[in-house]
C-alpha positions as CSV (number, residue, x, y, z in Angstrom):
1,M,-21.6,-4.7,12.9
2,T,-20.2,-3.1,16.0
3,P,-16.6,-1.8,16.5
4,E,-16.0,-4.7,19.0
5,E,-17.0,-7.2,16.3
6,M,-14.7,-5.6,13.7
7,F,-11.7,-5.7,16.0
8,R,-12.2,-9.3,17.0
9,R,-12.4,-10.4,13.3
10,H,-9.4,-8.3,12.1
11,P,-6.2,-10.3,11.5
12,L,-4.2,-7.9,13.7
13,F,-6.7,-6.5,16.3
14,G,-8.3,-10.0,16.8
15,T,-5.0,-11.3,18.3
16,L,-4.9,-8.6,21.0
17,T,-6.0,-9.3,24.5
18,D,-9.4,-8.1,25.7
19,N,-7.7,-5.4,27.7
20,E,-5.6,-4.3,24.7
21,R,-8.6,-4.1,22.5
22,A,-10.5,-2.2,25.1
23,A,-7.6,0.3,25.3
24,L,-8.0,1.1,21.6
25,L,-11.8,1.0,21.4
26,K,-12.1,3.8,23.9
27,H,-10.2,6.0,21.4
28,L,-12.4,5.2,18.4
29,R,-14.5,7.9,16.8
30,L,-17.6,7.1,14.8
31,R,-18.3,8.9,11.5
32,S,-21.1,8.9,9.0
33,A,-20.6,9.5,5.3
34,A,-23.4,10.0,2.7
35,A,-23.0,8.3,-0.7
36,G,-20.5,10.2,-2.8
37,T,-18.6,11.6,0.2
38,V,-14.8,11.8,-0.2
39,I,-13.3,10.3,2.9
40,F,-9.8,11.5,1.8
41,N,-8.1,12.5,-1.4
42,E,-4.8,11.3,-2.8
43,G,-2.0,13.3,-1.1
44,D,-4.0,14.2,2.0
45,E,-2.3,14.0,5.4
46,A,-2.4,10.6,7.0
47,D,-4.4,11.3,10.1
48,G,-5.6,7.8,11.0
49,L,-7.1,4.4,10.1
50,Y,-10.7,3.8,8.9
51,G,-13.0,0.8,9.3
52,V,-16.3,0.2,7.7
53,M,-19.2,-0.7,10.0
54,S,-21.8,-0.5,7.2
55,G,-21.9,0.7,3.6
56,R,-19.1,0.5,1.1
57,I,-16.0,2.5,0.4
58,V,-13.9,2.3,-2.8
59,V,-10.3,3.4,-3.1
60,T,-9.3,4.9,-6.4
61,V,-6.5,6.6,-8.3
62,E,-6.5,8.6,-11.5
63,S,-4.3,8.5,-14.6
64,P,-2.8,11.8,-15.8
65,E,-5.6,12.0,-18.3
66,G,-8.2,11.7,-15.4
67,K,-9.2,8.1,-16.1
68,P,-10.2,6.4,-12.8
69,L,-9.0,3.0,-11.6
70,I,-10.6,1.3,-8.6
71,L,-7.9,-0.4,-6.5
72,N,-10.2,-1.9,-3.9
73,S,-13.7,-2.0,-2.5
74,F,-14.2,-2.3,1.3
75,G,-17.4,-3.5,2.9
76,P,-18.5,-4.0,6.5
77,G,-15.8,-5.4,8.8
78,T,-12.8,-4.2,6.8
79,F,-10.3,-1.5,7.4
80,F,-8.6,0.8,4.9
81,G,-5.9,3.5,4.7
82,E,-3.1,1.4,6.3
83,I,-0.2,2.5,4.1
84,A,-0.2,6.2,4.9
85,F,-1.4,5.4,8.4
86,F,2.0,3.8,9.1
87,D,4.5,5.6,7.0
88,G,3.1,9.1,7.7
89,Q,3.3,10.2,4.1
90,G,0.4,11.5,2.1
91,R,-2.5,9.3,1.1
92,S,-1.5,7.1,-1.8
93,A,-5.1,7.0,-3.2
94,A,-8.5,8.6,-2.7
95,A,-11.3,6.9,-0.7
96,V,-15.0,7.6,-1.6
97,A,-18.3,6.3,-0.1
98,R,-20.2,4.5,-2.8
99,E,-23.1,4.0,-0.4
100,A,-24.2,5.8,2.8
101,S,-21.6,4.4,5.3
102,R,-20.9,4.3,9.0
103,L,-17.2,4.4,9.8
104,V,-14.9,4.0,12.7
105,F,-11.7,6.1,12.9
106,L,-8.6,5.4,14.9
107,G,-6.1,8.3,15.1
108,R,-2.5,7.7,14.2
109,S,-1.3,9.6,17.3
110,V,-3.1,7.0,19.5
111,F,-2.2,3.8,17.7
112,L,1.6,4.3,17.0
113,P,2.6,4.6,20.7
114,F,0.3,1.6,21.4
115,L,2.1,-0.4,18.7
116,K,5.6,0.5,19.9
117,E,4.9,-1.1,23.2
118,R,3.8,-4.4,21.5
119,P,6.5,-5.7,19.1
120,A,4.5,-8.9,18.4
121,A,1.5,-6.8,17.2
122,A,3.8,-4.7,15.1
123,L,5.1,-7.9,13.3
124,R,1.5,-9.0,12.6
125,M,0.7,-5.6,11.1
126,I,3.8,-5.9,8.9
127,A,2.5,-9.3,7.6
128,F,-0.9,-7.7,7.0
129,L,0.6,-4.9,5.0
130,C,2.7,-7.3,3.0
131,E,-0.5,-9.2,2.0
132,R,-1.8,-5.9,0.6
133,V,1.4,-5.4,-1.4
134,R,1.2,-8.9,-2.7
135,R,-2.3,-8.3,-3.9
136,T,-1.2,-5.1,-5.7
137,T,1.7,-7.0,-7.3
138,Q,-0.8,-9.7,-8.5
139,L,-2.9,-7.0,-10.1
140,V,0.1,-5.8,-12.1
141,Q,0.9,-9.4,-13.2
142,D,-2.7,-10.0,-14.2
143,S,-2.7,-6.9,-16.4
144,A,0.4,-8.0,-18.2
145,F,-0.2,-11.7,-18.6
146,L,-4.0,-12.4,-18.6
147,D,-6.6,-11.5,-21.2
148,V,-9.7,-9.5,-20.1
149,P,-12.1,-12.5,-19.6
150,A,-9.6,-14.2,-17.3
151,R,-8.9,-11.0,-15.4
152,L,-12.6,-10.3,-15.0
153,A,-13.2,-13.9,-13.9
154,K,-10.5,-13.7,-11.3
155,Q,-11.9,-10.4,-10.0
156,V,-15.4,-11.8,-9.8
157,A,-14.1,-14.9,-7.9
158,A,-12.2,-12.8,-5.5
159,L,-15.2,-10.4,-4.9
160,A,-17.5,-13.4,-4.4
161,Q,-15.2,-14.6,-1.7
162,D,-15.1,-11.2,0.0
163,Y,-18.9,-10.9,-0.1
164,A,-19.7,-14.5,0.9
165,P,-21.8,-14.8,4.0
166,A,-19.6,-14.6,7.2
167,D,-21.5,-17.6,8.7
168,G,-20.2,-19.9,6.0
169,R,-23.6,-20.4,4.2
170,T,-23.3,-21.6,0.6
171,G,-25.4,-20.4,-2.3
172,A,-25.6,-17.3,-4.5
173,V,-23.4,-14.4,-3.6
174,T,-24.4,-10.8,-4.3
175,I,-21.6,-8.4,-5.2
176,P,-22.8,-4.8,-4.8
177,L,-20.8,-3.4,-7.7
178,S,-21.9,-2.0,-11.0
179,Q,-20.5,-3.0,-14.4
180,H,-19.0,0.5,-14.6
181,E,-17.1,-0.1,-11.3
182,L,-16.0,-3.6,-12.4
183,A,-14.6,-2.0,-15.6
184,H,-12.7,0.6,-13.5
185,M,-11.2,-2.2,-11.5
186,L,-9.7,-3.7,-14.6
187,G,-8.9,-0.5,-16.5
188,V,-11.2,-1.4,-19.4
189,S,-14.4,-0.1,-20.9
190,R,-17.8,-0.9,-19.5
191,E,-18.8,-2.3,-22.9
192,V,-16.1,-5.0,-22.7
193,V,-17.3,-6.0,-19.2
194,S,-21.0,-5.9,-20.2
195,R,-20.4,-8.2,-23.2
196,Q,-18.5,-10.8,-21.1
197,L,-21.0,-10.8,-18.3
198,A,-23.8,-11.3,-20.8
199,L,-22.1,-14.5,-22.0
200,W,-21.7,-15.7,-18.4
201,R,-25.3,-14.9,-17.7
202,E,-26.3,-17.1,-20.7
203,A,-24.2,-19.9,-19.2
204,G,-26.2,-19.5,-15.9
205,A,-23.2,-18.4,-13.8
206,V,-24.3,-14.9,-13.0
207,E,-27.4,-12.7,-12.8
208,I,-26.9,-9.0,-13.7
209,G,-28.8,-6.4,-11.7
210,R,-28.7,-2.6,-11.3
211,G,-25.6,-1.9,-9.4
212,R,-25.1,-5.5,-8.4
213,L,-23.9,-8.9,-9.7
214,V,-25.3,-12.1,-8.3
215,V,-22.8,-15.1,-8.6
216,H,-24.6,-18.4,-8.8
217,D,-21.5,-20.6,-9.4
218,V,-18.2,-19.4,-8.0
219,T,-16.4,-22.6,-9.2
220,F,-17.3,-21.5,-12.8
221,F,-15.0,-18.6,-12.4
222,D,-12.3,-20.6,-10.6
223,R,-12.2,-22.9,-13.6
224,I,-11.8,-20.0,-16.0
225,V,-8.9,-18.6,-14.0
226,A,-7.3,-22.1,-14.0
227,G,-7.6,-22.3,-17.7
228,G,-10.6,-24.7,-17.8
């Protein structure tokens, strides 16, 4: 995926004119990150916005006891680091490359003056950030009101949508996450996730691989979330 393609598909950048996108693209910087590289730590200075051209980045926080929780996983075509990018405060979480990744970087000092001159674009960015906040709110509600199988089913359904082919093709969807990472997304043990996935494998809904989960029937998980 090229930077131009990423910008055209993004809910904010895709609404810009060709000239506006070109003005930003010339300020992009390309970066490479080996698997395990820390892109930024919680509390780091907010220097800019990152996008994923290839590979995968996970955003994590830790409890006071050092227990990790994965807040989100970003694959090709997605951007991350928006909150600190706009408010100028320290990073609210850490970002780590789970795979060798190619990233684009847009400096805060470049984008903020650009945005000030385009109020309509600023409103679209606010809407984009609100969607992220709503997702976080939903995670809190799920933790309080749903049992682990329903929470896991909801997470798998959402990830299957995120990793579905961009061209709209139907069929099996491969989610490049380990059982350990799924457990960290829910704040539960790997054993709990493993037992539940084994049951769904017996039902023919998923296939479990090393560092990946293949979803054969997304509607299976939609029905679980709906109480079916």
